[in-house]
C-alpha positions, 0 to 999 in steps of 0.5 A: 446462541449464535455468534456474529462472524468477525471480519477474520471469519469472513476473510477466511471464508473467502480466501479461496475465491478468485480475485474477481470475487474478492474485489470489485472494479474501482469506479473510473473518473467521468470521461477517463479511460482508466481501466477498472482495477479491482478494489477492496473495502477500506473505511466505511463505504470507500474502497481502494484499488489493490495496487498503489505506488510507494513514491520515495525512490521516484520522488528522491530522484526528482533532484537529478532527473526532474519531474517527468519520471514521477509524472509518467509513473503516476500517469501509468498508475492512473491509466491502470485504474490505481489511485494510492500514492504513499509518500514520505516527506524527506527533502522540501525541494523535491517534495514541493516539485512532487506536489506540483505534479500531483496537483496537475489537472490530469492527476489532482482529483484522481489520487489518494495521497498519504503523508507520514510523521517521523520526527520526535516531539509534538511540535516537530510533528505538527510542523512536519504535517504543515510541511506536508500540506504546503508541499503537496498543495492540499489542505486535506491529506487523504491518509496521515500515518506515524512512520514506524510508530515514531513517538506514537503516544505523542503524535496520535492525539495530533492525528486524531485532532487533524482528522476531527478538523477535516485536515486528514481524512484517515489516520494510521501507523506503519511498521517496517521492522520485525522488532516493532511487530509486538508494539504495533499489535499492542497499539491497535489493540488499545487504539483504533487507527483507520489503517495499518501498514506493514511489510509483506511479500513472498520472501518476507512472510512474518506477518501471515500467521499473526499480524494480518489475522489480528488486524482482520479481527480488529476490522483494520484495513492493511496497506502493504509495503516492500513487496520486493524487499527494496529490490533484494527480491529481484537480485535473488531471482535475476538468473532464475526463469519464471516457472511455466505453472505460474501462468495458471494464475495469470502471472507473467513476471517475477514482480507479479509472482510476489504481488499475486501471492500477497493479493491472494490474502484477503486481509490485504487492502492495497499493495504499494509498489515502488518504481521509477519506470512507467513500464514496471508500474504497468507490469505491477498494476497488471498483477491486480487483474486475472486469477490469484493463486489458490492455497495449493499454488501458494504453498508451491510458491513458498516452496520455490522461494524457500528452496532458493534461500 
């Protein structure tokens, strides 16, 4: 009797392959000059470029710095072949100005835009979704998520209804705290979200041995947040030179060090990087290109980081 291989079996088999074998180029928009950032399977036949933008910080700063910083960061993301913009509605005024930017002609049809629900109660969740639609100027949101499993049993039927009505293309949940890992696993064991989002980095590896393999077993795409631990990663390394051996896998900065480590895990679909700097956005996006560390190099990377604890 033969058994059908699972998604996890497949990912294990390809885990030692170079990035070029793990991901295929994203299709550029007609007439664009976007580079072909590697992409990975998402849902159905859709693929997502492997580096995206977590936009909370740059959107929050619209109030003090205006729209141009977020516009320039998004232009850089698109120029590098990226698409995914993960959002978290917080301030209606900022969100509306952000919505104006993402609907500018050069960006509107080139972004994969997400939203989140983080309020308690069914009516509050519905109201927040309508705010997302209005603020972002989009009847259909590419991905709606329940942030940190907030009132998940109440909101999940609403998300399913929005998907069925065509107001959300995909639906999922996120976690940002270790204490929620058990709850996330229970949720995607009993439900079938299109995607899950979780923290993962070279310095925050708790999902490696359990959640990522379980998500792979369930056939779930995974979006990664906090690759730099909200900046704590850089503060930890600010006086440490990047080892020359990282050039073996086309790594040239500390940001790429963490991103390359994450992307070497084939269970990962897309990594969200958060920055207000176009130069840093380009640096982050370039981690998608070239080689990724093999198993021996990843072990060396872990040893280096752990020695700095």
